[in-house]
VOGU-3710 file (C-alpha; in Angstrom, 3 decimals, decimal comma):
1> mpaqsllrad> 0,261/0,103/0,150  1,179/3,457/-0,623  2,597/5,567/2,285  -0,599/7,699/2,145  -2,406/4,935/3,772  -0,979/5,779/7,123  -3,673/6,633/9,632  -2,028/8,716/12,403  -3,049/10,799/15,510  -0,544/13,094/17,187
11> gvshaygaht> -1,411/14,626/20,655  -5,109/14,622/20,142  -7,586/15,867/22,867  -11,186/16,352/22,905  -14,085/17,449/25,613  -17,816/17,722/25,489  -18,481/20,958/27,447  -16,636/20,404/30,655  -16,234/16,537/30,562  -12,860/15,800/29,064
21> vitdlsltas> -12,632/12,105/26,782  -9,521/12,280/25,631  -6,406/13,822/26,449  -2,716/13,857/24,704  -3,278/10,849/22,597  -1,267/9,678/19,716  -1,600/6,471/17,746  -0,083/5,023/14,335  -1,800/2,341/12,082  0,163/1,603/9,005
31> agqrlgllge> -0,782/-0,336/6,096  -1,728/-3,984/7,017  -1,812/-3,102/10,743  -5,209/-3,955/12,129  -5,248/-1,898/15,584  -8,078/-2,713/18,286  -8,993/-0,176/20,934  -9,566/-1,307/24,576  -10,763/0,409/27,542  -13,489/0,765/30,132
41> ngagkstllr> -16,943/1,924/29,208  -16,903/5,655/28,383  -13,081/5,767/27,995  -13,555/7,230/24,600  -13,528/4,714/21,993  -16,337/5,763/19,795  -14,879/9,653/20,219  -11,754/8,604/18,995  -12,787/6,815/16,151  -15,344/9,772/14,952
51> llagvevads> -11,994/12,227/15,292  -10,039/9,614/13,242  -12,572/9,358/10,838  -13,213/13,145/10,516  -16,995/12,818/11,659  -15,838/15,051/14,564  -13,057/17,594/15,078  -10,427/17,363/17,800  -10,102/20,489/20,243  -6,680/20,195/19,886
61> gvihrpsrtg> -3,775/17,605/18,012  -3,197/16,662/14,621  -4,749/13,651/12,659  -3,811/12,411/9,187  -5,756/10,069/7,295  -5,828/8,565/3,598  -8,357/10,834/1,472  -10,078/7,269/1,113  -10,939/6,354/4,667  -13,915/4,462/5,191
71> ylpqevrfdv> -15,886/4,451/8,524  -18,624/2,614/10,054  -20,638/3,883/13,231  -22,428/1,844/15,550  -25,726/3,355/14,326  -25,806/4,044/10,410  -28,147/6,907/9,282  -30,080/6,235/6,071  -32,624/7,996/4,088  -35,507/5,087/4,616
81> saplsaiiee> -37,200/6,163/1,394  -34,165/5,252/-0,571  -33,546/1,605/-1,947  -31,155/-0,698/-0,631  -28,919/-0,634/-3,851  -28,448/3,369/-3,025  -26,166/2,269/-0,234  -23,912/0,033/-2,305  -24,157/2,258/-5,156  -22,621/5,310/-3,147
91> avaetraiel> -19,955/3,079/-1,958  -18,703/1,966/-5,351  -19,670/5,500/-7,369  -15,812/5,604/-7,854  -15,490/2,387/-9,488  -18,387/2,956/-11,556  -17,510/6,268/-12,731  -14,159/4,477/-14,063  -16,599/1,920/-15,900  -18,467/4,852/-17,413
101> eltdaaaslt> -15,189/6,429/-18,745  -13,922/3,268/-20,238  -17,287/3,111/-22,123  -17,153/6,439/-23,150  -13,326/6,292/-24,076  -14,295/2,972/-26,326  -17,290/4,972/-27,906  -14,966/7,732/-29,000  -12,245/5,564/-30,611  -14,505/5,337/-33,728
111> tdpdaearya> -15,049/9,305/-33,752  -11,649/10,564/-32,815  -8,468/9,525/-33,716  -6,636/11,063/-30,945  -8,701/9,010/-28,460  -6,394/6,059/-28,002  -4,095/7,379/-25,254  -7,414/8,384/-23,164  -8,800/4,844/-23,847  -5,468/3,260/-22,712
121> aaleaaeaad> -5,695/5,223/-19,640  -9,163/4,239/-19,099  -8,418/0,725/-19,468  -5,232/0,758/-17,196  -7,799/2,307/-14,351  -10,551/-0,278/-14,877  -8,131/-3,447/-14,792  -6,550/-1,683/-11,387  -10,132/-1,327/-10,149  -11,288/-4,802/-11,575
131> iwsldarrdt> -14,483/-3,141/-12,776  -15,671/-6,338/-14,451  -15,943/-8,340/-11,201  -17,980/-5,527/-9,402  -21,260/-7,154/-9,503  -19,964/-10,501/-8,755  -17,883/-9,207/-5,821  -20,927/-7,496/-4,617  -23,421/-10,447/-4,411  -20,353/-12,402/-2,406
141> vlaglgvagi> -20,078/-9,707/0,233  -23,977/-9,414/0,421  -24,144/-13,384/0,827  -20,906/-13,434/3,467  -22,742/-11,120/5,459  -26,121/-13,010/5,486  -28,201/-10,313/3,253  -28,067/-11,996/0,088  -31,928/-12,957/0,111  -32,953/-9,263/0,293
151> pldrsigdvs> -34,037/-7,408/-2,995  -31,744/-4,316/-3,311  -34,804/-2,427/-4,812  -36,292/-2,735/-1,532  -36,646/0,448/0,443  -34,422/0,924/3,505  -37,381/1,527/5,706  -38,754/-1,646/4,867  -35,782/-3,813/6,387  -34,423/-4,222/9,978
161> ggqrsrvala> -31,949/-2,129/11,584  -29,522/-5,271/11,682  -29,884/-5,812/8,209  -29,210/-1,930/7,087  -26,193/-2,351/9,078  -25,163/-5,432/7,438  -25,642/-3,817/3,877  -23,586/-0,542/5,316  -20,846/-2,691/6,061  -21,094/-4,687/2,567
171> alllgqpdal> -20,948/-1,415/1,156  -17,680/-0,542/3,055  -16,244/-3,613/2,096  -17,120/-3,121/-1,507  -15,499/0,603/-1,719  -12,147/-0,876/-0,726  -10,893/2,304/1,007  -7,207/2,918/1,863  -8,137/3,007/5,521  -11,032/1,347/7,624
181> ildeptnhld> -12,590/2,742/10,827  -14,929/0,260/12,387  -17,015/0,849/15,707  -18,795/-2,179/16,797  -18,681/-4,167/13,132  -19,738/-7,190/14,511  -23,285/-6,150/16,003  -26,126/-7,688/14,226  -23,867/-10,443/12,836  -24,391/-14,118/13,406
191> ddaveflvsr> -21,517/-16,536/13,659  -21,083/-16,998/10,154  -21,227/-13,584/9,018  -18,425/-12,569/11,776  -16,443/-15,250/10,115  -16,768/-14,070/6,679  -15,758/-10,464/8,012  -12,853/-11,993/9,972  -11,391/-13,514/6,708  -11,883/-10,146/4,872
201> lrdwrgaivf> -10,131/-8,090/7,425  -7,291/-10,460/7,998  -6,648/-10,003/4,240  -6,983/-6,325/4,311  -4,087/-4,208/2,954  -4,975/-1,024/4,316  -4,874/0,102/7,929  -7,694/-0,718/10,161  -8,698/0,955/13,642  -11,570/-0,675/15,343
211> ashdraflde> -13,287/-0,890/18,469  -15,313/-4,209/19,709  -16,850/-5,761/22,603  -16,288/-9,195/21,152  -13,650/-10,784/22,625  -13,330/-13,460/19,912  -13,388/-10,886/17,158  -10,719/-8,835/18,796  -8,716/-12,259/19,359  -9,200/-13,093/15,900
221> vasdlldidp> -8,354/-9,999/14,148  -6,409/-7,434/15,878  -2,692/-7,510/15,281  -2,193/-4,849/17,877  -3,876/-3,585/20,741  -4,149/0,120/22,249  -5,649/0,553/25,538  -6,858/4,302/26,036  -8,273/3,876/29,805  -7,697/7,287/31,180
231> srlgatrfgg> -7,033/5,602/34,735  -3,770/4,715/33,066  -0,798/6,741/32,554  -1,449/7,258/29,031  -2,405/4,977/26,279  -0,613/1,936/26,301  0,080/-0,481/22,915  0,533/-3,979/23,295  1,594/-5,933/20,028  -0,174/-9,196/20,195
241> tyteylqaka> -3,518/-10,889/20,434  -6,170/-10,185/23,151  -5,292/-13,772/24,565  -1,620/-12,844/24,953  -2,963/-9,291/26,220  -4,876/-11,064/28,909  -2,089/-13,092/30,139  0,010/-10,167/30,255  -2,406/-8,197/32,295  -2,728/-11,085/34,623
251> eerarweatf> 0,975/-11,086/35,349  0,875/-7,349/35,496  -1,769/-7,693/38,260  0,131/-10,180/40,072  3,146/-8,092/40,405  1,064/-5,190/41,585  -0,636/-7,223/44,238  2,936/-8,627/45,144  4,643/-5,238/45,307  1,457/-3,914/47,452
261> vaeerelahl> 1,533/-6,314/50,043  5,510/-6,038/50,474  5,182/-2,486/50,670  2,535/-2,640/53,219  4,675/-5,112/55,254  7,541/-3,003/55,120  5,494/0,163/56,323  4,140/-2,036/59,212  7,919/-2,842/60,023  8,915/0,538/59,768
271> tetaavtart> 6,136/1,661/61,898  6,959/-0,640/64,691  10,552/0,480/64,390  9,792/4,304/64,776  7,210/3,714/67,684  9,251/0,592/69,909  12,191/-1,173/68,588  14,199/2,100/67,720  13,672/3,468/70,991  14,623/-0,031/73,061
281> vahgrgprdn> 18,250/0,149/74,853  20,270/-2,551/75,794  18,401/-5,147/73,826  15,643/-6,033/76,496  18,193/-7,261/79,432  17,524/-6,453/82,865  19,005/-3,505/84,944  22,527/-4,368/86,529  24,266/-2,621/89,500  26,438/-0,433/87,604
291> dkfitkfkga> 23,747/0,547/84,921  23,570/3,952/86,968  27,181/4,851/86,208  26,784/4,148/82,481  23,837/6,204/82,352  25,695/9,055/84,219  28,435/8,971/81,682  26,991/7,456/78,339  23,311/8,651/78,750  23,825/11,294/76,339
301> nvqravsrrv> 24,872/8,889/73,827  22,154/6,495/74,155  19,778/9,627/73,352  21,432/10,186/70,473  21,570/6,903/69,035  17,904/6,464/70,085  17,092/9,856/68,114  18,917/8,450/65,111  17,240/5,083/64,853  13,650/6,893/65,128
311> kdaegritdl> 14,722/9,446/62,562  15,804/7,057/60,112  12,852/4,885/60,653  10,647/8,111/60,189  12,463/9,104/57,049  12,204/5,656/55,442  8,367/5,873/56,146  8,359/9,364/54,389  9,974/7,956/51,368  7,665/4,857/51,329
321> lerraeeppp> 4,557/6,718/51,738  5,588/9,022/48,654  6,207/5,992/46,300  4,248/3,229/47,247  2,038/1,191/44,733  -1,719/2,106/45,245  -4,182/-0,855/46,348  -4,916/-2,783/43,265  -8,732/-2,310/42,475  -11,031/-5,157/43,617
331> vlafagiprg> -11,648/-8,053/41,414  -15,446/-9,145/40,974  -16,139/-11,774/43,525  -19,463/-13,213/44,996  -20,016/-12,531/48,666  -21,059/-16,155/49,233  -24,277/-17,560/50,821  -25,554/-15,093/53,562  -25,272/-16,255/57,393  -28,262/-18,257/58,099
341> sqplegelan> -28,589/-19,489/54,757  -27,485/-23,060/53,886  -27,074/-24,153/50,276  -29,141/-26,517/48,531  -28,665/-30,065/47,473  -30,155/-32,223/44,644  -32,910/-30,919/42,240  -33,708/-27,120/42,176  -36,289/-26,895/39,315  -37,710/-29,146/36,977
351> lrnvsvhgrl> -39,653/-28,214/33,452  -42,147/-30,878/31,599  -43,475/-30,256/28,246  -43,245/-26,323/28,921  -44,753/-24,069/25,912  -45,034/-20,366/25,506  -46,947/-19,652/22,427  -44,880/-18,677/19,762  -41,681/-18,344/21,924  -40,889/-21,594/23,350
361> dlpaltidal> -41,218/-25,349/23,230  -39,147/-27,356/25,754  -39,992/-31,429/26,472  -37,968/-31,147/29,469  -35,388/-29,561/31,742  -33,790/-30,264/34,770  -31,634/-27,835/37,262  -29,525/-29,258/39,788  -27,785/-27,421/42,717  -24,215/-26,564/41,382
371> drllvtgqng> -25,360/-26,846/37,977  -23,776/-24,993/34,948  -25,967/-24,382/32,171  -25,345/-22,476/28,931  -28,310/-21,986/26,619  -27,648/-20,915/23,048  -29,695/-20,447/19,849  -30,505/-17,792/17,300  -32,490/-14,659/18,218  -35,897/-15,398/18,814
381> agkstllgvl> -35,340/-19,227/19,558  -36,483/-18,527/23,091  -33,490/-18,182/25,161  -34,991/-14,932/27,160  -38,519/-16,661/27,508  -36,806/-19,815/29,230  -34,950/-17,544/31,767  -38,216/-15,791/32,380  -39,962/-18,956/32,883  -37,222/-20,356/35,320
391> aghiapdagt> -37,654/-17,167/37,185  -41,116/-17,137/37,656  -41,775/-14,109/35,459  -43,595/-15,736/32,625  -46,140/-18,273/32,900  -46,319/-21,104/30,348  -49,197/-21,753/28,339  -48,739/-25,313/28,851  -46,754/-27,618/30,713  -45,559/-27,960/34,552
401> vtrrrglrva> -42,687/-25,970/36,352  -41,595/-27,247/39,592  -39,466/-25,279/41,832  -37,853/-26,391/45,388  -39,394/-24,944/48,332  -37,423/-21,925/49,489  -35,702/-21,501/46,183  -34,003/-18,436/45,792  -33,987/-17,134/42,200  -32,393/-14,132/40,726
411> llqqdvqwqd> -32,467/-13,107/37,072  -29,881/-10,528/35,578  -32,209/-9,286/32,326  -30,708/-7,727/29,260  -32,693/-4,564/29,868  -32,677/-3,129/33,560  -35,758/-1,404/34,695  -35,775/0,832/37,537  -39,123/1,734/39,453  -37,332/5,007/40,719
421> gsrtprdlyd> -34,529/6,380/38,527  -33,749/8,988/41,070  -32,474/6,431/43,779  -28,605/6,184/43,875  -26,894/2,659/43,515  -25,795/3,093/47,272  -29,655/3,585/48,462  -30,900/0,866/46,442  -28,152/-1,483/47,525  -28,799/-0,585/51,296
431> ralgahragt> -32,435/-1,144/50,977  -32,250/-4,272/49,140  -29,842/-5,806/51,443  -30,210/-4,007/54,787  -27,833/-1,927/56,652  -26,098/-4,803/58,578  -25,549/-6,911/55,322  -24,658/-3,668/53,302  -22,149/-2,900/56,034  -20,606/-6,361/55,926
441> vpldglgllr> -20,297/-6,396/52,075  -19,929/-2,895/51,008  -21,035/-2,030/47,593  -17,737/-0,031/46,737  -15,723/-3,525/47,501  -17,385/-5,702/44,892  -15,589/-4,271/41,971  -18,384/-3,034/40,046  -18,825/0,604/40,567  -16,607/3,769/40,630
451> tsdldrpvga> -17,064/6,002/43,657  -18,033/8,763/41,797  -21,086/6,571/40,621  -22,427/5,493/44,023  -24,496/8,843/44,549  -25,442/9,534/41,316  -29,179/8,665/40,034  -29,471/5,454/38,543  -31,540/6,695/35,756  -28,699/9,055/34,777
461> lsigqqrrva> -26,164/6,171/34,345  -25,405/4,577/31,431  -26,969/1,195/30,363  -23,501/-0,448/31,318  -23,554/1,268/34,558  -27,006/0,454/35,187  -26,323/-3,487/34,606  -23,455/-3,358/37,260  -25,887/-1,873/39,611  -28,110/-4,724/38,885
471> laliiarpph> -25,246/-7,321/39,277  -24,201/-5,888/42,582  -27,858/-6,428/44,006  -27,579/-9,971/43,153  -23,861/-10,909/43,828  -24,099/-9,414/47,355  -26,552/-11,764/48,262  -26,209/-14,781/45,604  -29,554/-16,883/45,056  -29,580/-20,618/44,928
481> lflldeptnh> -30,374/-20,186/40,962  -28,860/-17,462/39,074  -30,075/-16,632/35,859  -28,087/-14,525/33,454  -29,500/-13,238/29,914  -26,823/-11,972/27,834  -24,383/-11,116/30,784  -21,628/-9,724/28,615  -23,557/-7,275/26,895  -22,956/-3,498/27,834
491> lsltlatele> -19,956/-4,787/30,377  -16,473/-3,514/29,432  -14,047/-6,299/28,442  -12,375/-6,693/31,510  -15,766/-6,880/33,931  -16,605/-9,536/31,304  -13,869/-11,518/32,106  -14,102/-11,082/35,594  -17,804/-12,374/35,748  -16,809/-15,360/33,737
501> dalgtypgav> -13,890/-16,182/36,164  -16,458/-15,436/39,294  -19,223/-17,657/38,068  -16,838/-20,585/38,199  -16,863/-20,513/41,621  -20,294/-19,642/42,337  -22,024/-21,149/45,406  -25,236/-22,257/43,797  -26,595/-23,110/40,127  -25,878/-20,898/37,021
511> viashdrwlr> -28,003/-20,570/33,796  -26,625/-18,386/31,015  -27,955/-17,436/27,943  -25,716/-15,881/25,583  -24,440/-15,461/21,858  -21,067/-14,502/22,765  -18,668/-16,723/21,110  -15,733/-16,276/23,453  -17,990/-17,398/26,384  -19,540/-20,084/24,460
521> rrwsgrelrl> -16,029/-21,286/23,374  -14,706/-21,352/26,805  -17,971/-22,950/28,464  -16,971/-26,389/30,388  -20,754/-27,080/31,470  -23,909/-28,403/29,841  -25,056/-26,845/27,042  -29,060/-26,564/25,617  -29,320/-25,146/22,209  -32,883/-24,231/21,432
//
């Protein structure tokens, strides 16, 4: 690829009003590099992609992009009255223009003897753009992304949002820009379409910068990773796969924890030295008859020695306090079965010939204590409906549902609803658990919410933050049967991984409905495909 395919940002900063999102960030993506962005929700990944694409202008810094840069936002805007073909034709307009020029140049050969140079140039451009295979390439990409069966003369407003996004992605790939900027490109894609996209991007010759919550997609596509989390000292680049990144992060966490523990021990030792040890004289032996003479002649020296020891210990304490590592943030963990409640054994729930009209037909299902069940299937297969039946939120039209007496069930839903959005996470937590339990298992110790979010109205939080609150209300008092509907949706990559790790030691039964390929590939329990 030519040098102009380089995508670069130098010292970019951007804010929305008083809220600074990106500060002095730099990055480079050369031809053939596929740079995946990492960071907590709200770290500014989508903002950075918009700045790179030129959709927004940075407050400061410089951005260089190829003139032919393609951008796929999370939500693509369309003229709903236009046909689907308009999305495709806009993307390939340059190739169509080359095709038209070749046709006109060929026609002019019969009337203009000097048109041979024009025709030769047009033919060279046509061969470079491979105009003769354009329609075949269009059909291949539409089929690969799962929208080949939709007539292109159909209006954009007559198809689903997911189908529109797939057509827009197909158009972007057909346009073959020198650089690609993609924001959550696997949204609305099934497994086959994701595999097709992975193959295309791995063969892409230009630079790619993308953000994705699909950890499997990150692992398969990214050649480099850039962590833009503002809690870190600037952006951190990692040259390797997402799997390798997780391993490096785990090793970094282990070193951080070991350093913190060692420094806390050293601090305790120095504090003890300054308070007691350095002031001790004669190594703890009892007084002797001639000590009064020693005190008379050497008392001043003893006091100077004590003062020197204390001053030395206090100086070392000051140095350590200035340089010591911060305590690592808590990792998500379940608080355990509450006192006075015993884990159940045996069968927890039993479903027989359960049917919910048009949504679910299930001959039989049994859930035992400590069971691990993953429910999979395409959209509309009934995954969420099954969880609703197990939770008692949906009554089946036919069949029987038997639950163990005293069974505590909790469901983490995809869409969290709050009766009063003005309440804060801290207030909701205290009310749900009671003052004693909330004090024993504090909300800020669960590894879910930042301190700054504890006293904000829950209705003002993002979708991901609201799911964190709902998760906190469950894990602080774990139920016997924990149901999770697409648990990794709207969670950061780090928290999603921590949640999966914590579920491995959950003190009860777990049923998860998910399309997450990363989770599914690593699942070791039972699986029910609907």
